[in-house]
N, C-alpha and C positions, 0 to 999 in steps of 0.2 A: 551433374550426374543424377540419374533418376532411377537406378535399379533399387529393388526392394531392400529394406534394412535386413541384413543377414545375421546380425549379432544382437541378441540371441534369436533362435527360431521362433519363440513364442511371441515375438513382437508383432507378427502379422496376424495374430488371432484376435478376434473381437471377443473381449472378455467382459461379462456383466459383473460390475463391482459397485460398491458404495464409494462414492468419491469423497475425498477429504479436501477441504479448501484451506488455503494458506494465504495470509495477507502478502502484499507485495513487500516483503521484508528483506532488507539487506542484513548484514551481520552487526550493524550498529544502529541505535535509535537516537533521534534528537529529542531532547527534553527542554522545553521552554522554562527558564528560571526568571520570573519577573522581578524577584527581589534583588538579584544581582545583575539584571540586564545582560543575560548570557544564554547561549545554547550549550547544554551539556550533552556529551555522548555517553551512552551506556550500551552494554552488550545486549544484542537481541536474543541471545541464548539464555542468559541467566539474570540480566538486569544490573550487573555490576558496573560501576563507573569506569569508563575507559579514557575519557578526555574531559577534565573538569571545565575547561573553557575552550569550546570549539569555535564559537563566534562570540566576540565581545561587542554587544550592541551599542555601547556607549563610548565609542572611540573618539567622539567629537567630530566624526565625519558624516556628512549628510544629515538627514532628519533624525531628531532625537527620539528614542523609543518611548512609547507611552505604556499601554498595557498590551503586551504581545500574547497572541493566542496560539498560533500554530506555525511551524516551519515545514516547508514542503520542498523536497528535491525535485526540480522540474525535469530532470533527465537529460538536459542539454547544457549542463555546466553552471547552473545557478541554483541557489537556495532562495525561495520566496517565503517571507515571514509576514503574517498578517498582524496588524496593529489595531486593536479595537478602539482606542481613544485618539490615536493620531490619524485614524481613517486612511491609512496608507498600507501598501505592501512593500516592505523593504526588500531590496535585491542584494544578495551577496554571492560571491564566487563559491563554487561547491567545495572548495578546500577550506572555507571559512576565514580567509585572510583579507579579502578585498570587498569594500562596500561599493556597489554598482549603481546606487540610486534607488528610485522607486518607480512604480508603474500605475497607470490608470487614474481616472478621476470619477466623480459621481458615486461616492461611497460614503456611508455614515454608520459607525458602530459595526465593524465587520468582525467575523469570527472564523469559522472553519473554511478551509480551501481544499479543493480536490482536483486532480487531473485525470480525466478518462473520457472515452468517446470522442477523442480528437478535440476536446474542449477543456477549458479551465472553469471551475464552478466555485462561486464565492458566496458565503452566507452573509446577508446584510440585514441589520435590524433598524437602524436609526431613520428618522424622518426629516433629516436636515436639508432636503431639497427636493425638487421635482423628480419623480421616478425613483425615489428612495423607498423607505418603509420596509415591511416584512417582504423579503424577496431573496430568491436565489439568482445571482447575477452570472451571466454566461460570457466568457471571453474566448478569443482564439488562443492557440498555443503561444502566440507572440504577444499576448496580453492586450489585444485590441478588443474593446467592448463590442458585444454582439446584441445582447438583450437582457432585460430585467424581468424575471418571472415571479409573479405574485405568489406568496406563500401564506398558508392559513394562520400561522403564528410566527413566533420568533425563531428563525433557524439558527442552530448553533454548530452542529457537527455534520459532516457529509462524507459518505463513502459510496463505492459501487457494490452492487449485489444482484446477481441473476439478470444482468443486462439492464438494470435500472439504477437509479440513484436512491440512496436512503438518506434522509435528512432528519435530524432530531429537532423537535418542536418544543421549546422550553416554555411556551405559553400554555399549550394544551397537554403537555406531558406525554406526547406521542412520538412515534417514529413513523415518518411519512414516506411513501413511495412516489418518486418523481420520474417522469418520462424524459430521458435525455434527448430524444428527438424533438420534442416540442417544449420542454420545460414545464409541462402541465402536471398537476397532481393526479396520480393514478388511484390513490386510496391510502389506507393505513397498513403499515407492516406490523406495528404493535399499537394497540389502543390501551393506554394506561389510565387507571383511575386516579393516579397521583397520590394515592393513600397507601394501598398495599403494594402498588407498582411504583415505577420510577416517577419521581417528582423532579422536574427541571433537568432533563437529560442533556448531557454535554457532548463530549467527543464520542464518535462511533468508531469501532475497529472490528477486525475479524481475528479469530483465533486459528491455530493450526488445525483445529478440528472442524472448521467451517462455521462455527457459531458466531453470533454477533454480540459485541460488548458495548455497553454505554456506562458512563459515570453519572450517578444521581447526585445532584448538587445539594439538595436539602432533604430533610427527613421524609422517607427512609433513605438515608445517605449510604452510598457504597457502590458496589459493582453489580450491574444487572446483566444477565446472559440470556440470549434467546436462540432458539433453534433456527434453521434456515427458513422456516415459515412464519417466524415472528412470535412463537409461543415462548413465554418466559420459562426457563428451565432452572435458573439459579439466581440467588441473591446473596452477596457477600457483604455483610454489614461492617462498615468501616468506622462507625461512630466510636469516638474515644481514641482513634488513632490519627485521624487527619481531618481537619475541617474543610468544608466545601469541595468535595471531589469534583474534578472537571475533566481531567485527561485519563485515558485508559488504553492499554495495549497488551495483547497476549504475547507471551514469550515462546521461543522455540521449545523450551523444556516444559511447557504447559502451564507455568505459573503466569501471574498477571501483574503488570505495573499499574499503579494508580497515582495520578498527579493530583495533589490537593493544595489548599491554601496554606498548609503548614508543613508540607514536605512531600517528597517522592516516596511512595510506599511499595512494598512487594507483598503480594498475596500468594502464599504457598497453598496450593490446592490439597496436597496430601495432609499437611499439618493443620490446615484450616486456620492459619494465623497471618496477621499482618506484621511486617517488620519495616523499619525505616531504612531506606537507601541513602537519602539526603534529607537531613532535617532542617527546619527553620527557613524554608524557602517557599515561595508561591510557585508551585510546579504546575504548568498548564499542559497543553496537548503533547502527545508522544508519537512521533512519526519516524519512519525508516529513513536512513541516509543511504543513498546508492540506488535504490529501486523505488523510492517513495514517489517519484514522478513518472513511474513507468506507464507507458501506454498499455491498455488491456487490463485484464484481471487475472491475478495469480490464483492457482488452485492446486490441490494435491500436496501431500507432505513429503518433502525430500528427506533422505536419511543423512545423518551426520557423517562426514567423511574424515579422512586422516587429519584434517586441520582442526577438528573439534567443532566445526560448524557444518551447516547444510548449505549446499549450493542453491542459488536463487536466480530465476529468470527475470529479465526486465526488457522493455522495449522503449526506444526513443525515436524521435523524428516525427512521423505522421502515419496515421492509418488510412490516409487518402490513397486510393488506387492510382489516381491521376498524378499525385505527387511522387509516388514510387520512392519513398524516402524512409524506409523502416530499417532500424539497426537493432539487432538482437544482442543481448549481453547476458553472460552468466558470471556471477560473482560468488565468492566463497569456495573456489576450487583450490586444490593443492598447487603449489608452484611447479613450474616445468612439466606441466601435465598436458598431454594431447587430448583434444576433444572436438566434437562437432555437434551441430544443431540438428534437431529432428522436428518434423512437422506432420500434422494430420488434421482431419476434420473432427475426429472423435476423441473425447476425453476417455481416460481409462485409469486403472490402478492395478499394476502387477508388481508384487513384491519379489525382489531377488530374481528377476528374469535371467535365465542362462547362467546363473551363478553370480550375477552382479550383487554387490552389497546394497544397491539402491532400489528405488521404486520407479517404475515406468509409468508416466502419467498420460500416456496416449494409448489408443487402441485402433483397431481397424487397419486401413491402409496407411502406412507410415513412410514418408519420404525422408531423405537425409541429405544434408548439405555437405557433400564430400567431393565436389568438383575441384578443379584447379584453384588453389588459393583459399579453399573454404575450410579445410581442416586447420584448426587453430592450436596454438600452444600458449599456456598462461605465462611462461617465462618466469620472471622474478615477481610477478604479481599474483593475484588470486582470480584473474578475470580473463575471459575471452569474449570477443565481439565480432559481429559480421554484419555488414550492410547487405541486405538481401534484395534481389530483383523480383518484384511481384509479377513480372511477365514471364518468369522462368521458375515457377514454383515447383519444387520436386515432389513427385508422387511415384509409386512403384511402376506405374504404366507410362510414365513420361512426364515432361514438364508441362504445367498448365498456367494459364493466366488467372490471377486472383481477380474476382469480380466484386463490385460494390454490393454490400449486403451479406456477403459470405462470412462465416465464422471459421477461422483457422486457429489451431492450437500449436504451441511450440514447447520444446524442452531441449535438453542437451545431454549427451553421454560423454564421459571422460574417464581417463585412466587414473588409477590410484594405487598406492601401496599401503595397505592397512591391515596387518603389517606386511603381508606379501602381496604380490601382484593381483590386482582386482580392478573393478570398475564401479562407477556410481552414476547417478543421474541428478539433474536439477529438478526443481518442481515444474509445474506446468504454467503456461501463460496463454490465456484465451484472448483473441483479438477479433473484433467485429469491424470489418473494413467498410469504408465509406467511399463516395464518389471521388 
């Protein structure tokens, strides 16, 4: 079905707005606890603990954990966990119950891991063999090694931003821009002096306002925040609250979680204070469960619905046009709610269109997936999903073929009762398609 989106009428207007970005966040976050060899789940809304032991890494099955850095939901049923001292990536089922082994070889002292641009990117530091050293290693979505890209310093954290990769350099105290097409360095996102600016940056993440966060491991220790161009706009000093900050993640309510060598901390922006969420643990990187391995880049801020959370978009499968294997997913919806996916070329931001309680993250010509079998119902879960056909991509003027190199954006609309009959939207998902 390719007729124009009719509800509401303002959806067809091109609206000039300031875009808000949001990380690829589900409603729970995975926190690495090296002290107890476990992955803890906390709320992505307020940082409270939801599941104390989601994955027990020391079950005696498979490779023993060493120093675990980051857990990543790969979007296709597995959690991948980087191990800095064991030099392996542990594989677990995405429900946290089953150890599935490990993947890849040719790594030494690995840290952050990221999935985007139809590739897996892994930060490598050690020089334990040929082709090692300071490098960002590139793998297929199936974890097959592709290339090792030389990096100017010691890479620690990695995320996507503006169709590039951002990598923290703990040797030179910088945040570096990397070209995902070639793996080459494009320049600096932020050039720190390591004295008044960040010294030894660790994890990188995005806030719901689109700013970039990193954790500074040594003095001046704490949380550093940058605007979308790399200018430092905030520093939150954690000295005296937690030693060696390393993991950081912005929450939906605007506050920030900080993983340190002495506990998981919560920074309250309004009060300007740190409080302890989990004390006495070595808390490392903090990453989303559910959409952490999403293809593409999330943007725009969704509004909390009747569940008390905001709905979030993710994509799994492949951004290859030839593969034609993209599945869209919305999580954080009300149960038994009807919804459908939207698509367009242009990002946008329209608050409460047509009386909806949500934000529309698209503008221009918007197509909708409302053909036979495409309107979904969340049933007893909080999720709808749809495997889309890239050769029949809906637009108001008819179905089109997605072409390699094109950027398309996705969102979803769904019914809600909050408290009376209304509707809401998920955030936006930007996808750049390849051959």
